[in-house]
N, C-alpha and C positions, 0 to 999 in steps of 0.2 A: 558338245553336250554340257549343260550346266550341272555343276555339283549341287548337292542338296542345300548347302549353306547359301550359295549364290542364288538358287531358285527362290529360297525363302526371302532373301533380301529384295529380289525383284517384285515379289508379291506384296511385300510390305510397302514398297515405294508406290506401287499402283494403288493400294488402299489409301495411302496418305494423300495421294493426288485426287481422291474422290472417284476414281474409276472403278466400275464393277469388275470383280475378279471372277474367274470361272466358278469358284466354289459357291458364290451367292445363288447361282442358278439351281443348285442342288438343295437349297434351303426348303425345309418342309413347309407345306402350305399352311398359312395362318395369318393372323393380323400383323400388320407392320412389316411384312417381308419386302425385300428389294429384289425383284426379278427384272430390273431394267436391262434391256438389251438381250434378254433370254429368249430361247425358242421353247414355247410351251403350247404347242398346237395339238388339237384333237385330244384334250384331256377331259376327264369327268371331274369337275371341281364344284359341283352343285352343293348348296347347303353349307358352305364353309364361311367362316368369318375372316374376311380379308381387309377389314377396316384399316384405312391409312396406309395402304400398301403402294409400292412403286412399280408400275409396269411400263415405264417410259421406254419407247422404242422396241418393245417386246413383240415377238411374233406369237399371237394367240389364236390364230385362225382355227376355226372349227371347235374351239373349246367350249365346254358347257359350264356356265356360271349361274345356272338357274337357282333362284331362291337363296342366293348368297348375300352376304353383307359386304359392301364395297364402299361404304361411306368415306369420303375424303381421299379416295385412292386416285392415283395419277396414271392416265393412259396416253400421255402426250406423245404424239407421233407413233403410236403403236398400230399394229395391223390386227384388226379384230373382225375380219371378214367371216361371215357365217357363224359368229359367236352368239350364244344365247344368254341374255341377261334377264330372261322372262321371270317376273316376280321378284327381282333382286332389289336391294336397297343401295342406291347410288347417290345419295344426297351429297352435294358438294363435290362430286367426282370431277376430275378434269380430263376431258376428251379432246382438248385443243389439238388441231391438226392430225387427229387420229383418222385412219381410213378403215372403212368396213363395207363390204358388199353383202346385202341380205342379212344384216345383223338384226337380232331380235331383242327389242326392249319392251315387249308387250307386258303391261301390268307392272312395270318397274316403278319404284319411287325414287325419282331423280331430281328432287327440288334443289334449285340453285346450282345444278351441274353446268359445267362449261363445255359447250360444243363448238366454240368459236373456230371458224376456218376448218372444221372437220368435213369429211366426205363419207356420207352414209347413203349411197345410192341403193334404191330398192329395199330399204330397211324399214322395219315395222316398230312403231311406238304406240300401238293401239291400247287405249285404256291406261296409259302411263301417266303418272303425276310429275309433270315437268314445270310446275309453277316456279317462276323466277329463274329458270334456266336461261343460258345465253346461246342463241343460235345465230349470232351475227356472222355473216359471210359463210354460213354452213351450206354444204351441198347435200340436200336430202331429196333430190329428184326421184320421181317414181316411187316415193315412199308412202307410208300410211300413218296418220295420227288420229285415226277415227276414235271418237269419244275420249280423247286425251285431255288432261287438264294443262292448258298452255297459258294460264293467267300471267300477264306481265312479261311474256317471253319476247325478246327482240329477234325478229327475223330480218333485220336490216341487211340489205344487199345479199340475202340468202337465195339459193335456187330451190324453189318449192314447186317447180313445174311438174305436172302430171302426178302430184301428190294429193292424197285424200285427207281432208280435214272434216269429213262428215261427222256431225254431232259433237265436234270438239268445243271445249271452252276456251275462247280466244279473248276473253275480257282483258283489256289493257295491253294486248300483244301489239308490237310495233312492226308493221309491214312496209316500212319505208324502203322504196327501191327494190323490194323483193320481186323475183322473176316468177310470175304467176301463170305462165302459159298452160292452159288446160288443168289448172289446179281445181280440185273438186271441193266446193263449199256447200254441197247439198246438206240440208237440215242443220245449217250452222248459223248461229247468231253472230254477225260481224258488226253489230251496232256499236260495240265498245272498243273496236280496234283503232289503232293510231296510224295515221299517215297512209291510209289506203286511198288510191286515186282512181278516177274513172277508167284510165287506160289499163290499169291492172284488172279491174272488174271485167272489162270488155274481152280480155283474152282468157279469163278464167271461166268456170262453169258452176252452175248451181241449179236450184229448183224453186218452186213456189214457197217452200218452207225456209229458204235462205233469207236472212234479214240483213240489209245493208245499212251502213252509216247514213245519217241524214245528208241529203244532197247528192247521193250517188244513185244511179239507176241501173236496173237489170237490162241487158240487151234484149232485143226482140226474140232472138234465138239464143238460149243460154243452157241448153241441155248438155249433160256430160256424156262423152262417148263411152261406150261399153269397153 
């Protein structure tokens, strides 16, 4: 058993090496906190200012961040399954390689946020402002971006299969090599997207209100499955 002096020395060395120590997980919620690697699941943290905070590798499953400020915060490799960010401010937040099943981003303001290589299956981004966000190589299969602002968003090599973009703003979005099987483009103007090809259109679905880029054609049967 370590004596008090030896224990303090160990903690100081860990802090000097940049590793999170147990005490950081007990820090009171607020801006600039470091909860990296902490378990903070099923908490009610709505309406709190967490700007520029660090949640890297944290377990946040089931936690409620509704209407909170999380601008510039980092969620790298965090587990945020069934977390609610509804109505939150997430401008410039980093979700690279984060994982989340049924995560809710509805109505969030996440301009310039980084979702590169993240996995958000069956998650909802309805009505969210994601202008300039990065969705490169993201897996958002069976999700929903209905009426979301996706201006300039790269979905390069992303899995958007069985995902709904009905009524979304995709002006300037890049769909190069995105997987579009049964992707729903009903009531969506795709005339301003980049790198969409006929093969992607053929396996997606839409309706008479869908507008395609010049040179692409709707298949004879293009209805979305219920």
